[in-house]
C-alpha positions as CSV (number, residue, x, y, z in Angstrom):
1,M,-4.9,-6.5,4.7
2,A,-6.4,-4.2,1.9
3,L,-6.1,-0.8,1.5
4,D,-8.9,1.4,2.8
5,S,-10.4,3.7,-0.4
6,A,-8.9,7.1,1.1
7,E,-5.6,6.1,0.9
8,K,-6.1,4.2,-2.6
9,K,-7.5,6.9,-3.8
10,E,-4.5,9.6,-1.9
11,I,-2.1,7.0,-4.2
12,I,-4.1,6.9,-7.3
13,S,-4.1,10.7,-7.1
14,K,0.0,10.9,-6.6
15,F,0.8,8.9,-9.5
16,A,-1.8,9.1,-12.0
17,R,-1.2,10.6,-15.3
18,G,-4.3,12.0,-15.7
19,E,-8.1,12.8,-14.5
20,Q,-9.5,9.0,-15.2
21,D,-6.3,7.6,-14.6
22,T,-6.4,4.2,-12.5
23,G,-4.4,1.6,-14.0
24,S,-1.2,3.0,-15.6
25,T,1.4,1.2,-14.6
26,E,3.2,3.5,-12.1
27,V,-0.6,3.6,-10.2
28,Q,-0.3,-0.2,-10.2
29,V,3.5,-0.3,-8.6
30,A,2.8,2.3,-6.1
31,L,-0.4,0.2,-5.1
32,I,1.3,-2.7,-4.7
33,T,4.7,-1.0,-2.9
34,K,1.9,-0.3,-0.2
35,R,0.8,-3.5,0.1
36,I,4.1,-5.1,0.2
37,E,4.7,-2.5,3.4
38,M,1.5,-3.8,5.1
39,L,2.5,-7.0,4.5
40,T,5.6,-6.8,5.5
41,E,5.0,-5.0,9.3
42,H,1.9,-8.1,9.0
43,L,5.0,-10.9,9.0
44,Q,7.6,-8.9,11.3
45,T,4.4,-9.7,14.2
46,N,3.2,-13.2,12.6
47,K,6.3,-14.9,11.9
48,K,4.4,-18.1,11.1
49,D,1.7,-16.7,8.6
50,H,3.3,-18.8,5.7
51,S,0.3,-18.0,3.2
52,S,0.6,-14.3,4.1
53,R,4.5,-14.9,2.8
54,L,3.7,-16.3,0.0
55,G,1.3,-13.9,-0.9
56,L,4.5,-10.9,-0.3
57,L,6.3,-13.2,-3.1
58,K,3.7,-12.9,-5.1
59,L,3.4,-9.5,-4.6
60,V,6.9,-8.7,-5.2
61,G,7.3,-10.7,-8.3
62,Q,3.9,-9.0,-9.9
63,R,5.8,-5.3,-8.7
64,R,9.5,-6.8,-9.9
65,R,7.3,-7.5,-14.2
66,L,5.7,-4.0,-14.1
67,M,8.9,-2.6,-13.4
68,R,10.4,-4.7,-15.9
69,Y,7.7,-3.6,-18.5
70,L,8.3,0.2,-17.6
71,K,12.0,0.2,-17.9
72,N,12.0,-1.6,-21.2
73,T,8.8,1.0,-22.4
74,D,9.9,4.6,-20.7
75,I,13.2,4.8,-18.9
76,S,12.7,8.3,-17.6
77,R,9.2,7.3,-15.8
78,W,11.0,4.1,-14.5
79,H,13.4,6.2,-12.6
80,V,10.7,8.8,-11.3
81,I,9.0,5.7,-9.8
82,K,12.0,4.2,-8.7
83,D,13.1,7.4,-7.0
84,E,9.6,8.1,-5.8
85,L,9.4,4.6,-3.8
86,N,12.7,4.4,-2.6
87,L,12.8,1.0,-4.7
88,R,16.1,-0.7,-5.8
89,N,16.7,-1.8,-9.3
């Protein structure tokens, strides 16, 4: 369940800080959030897919670590990304 390139480019262009920015923390968090949403929808219909559930938990942990890093380095960017993606603390 990978993102198609059009969705990925759209997310990158929305959250990128510069022209060639594809790996900043904000972009990574936005891409992971989209993958989490897709996996959540998949798991609502396929309740016994435990390997996808494990992947979902790993993605949630990775996003949590990235958000913690962003909060410790630049709190204003953390607030912006949290509000735009509707994330809880």
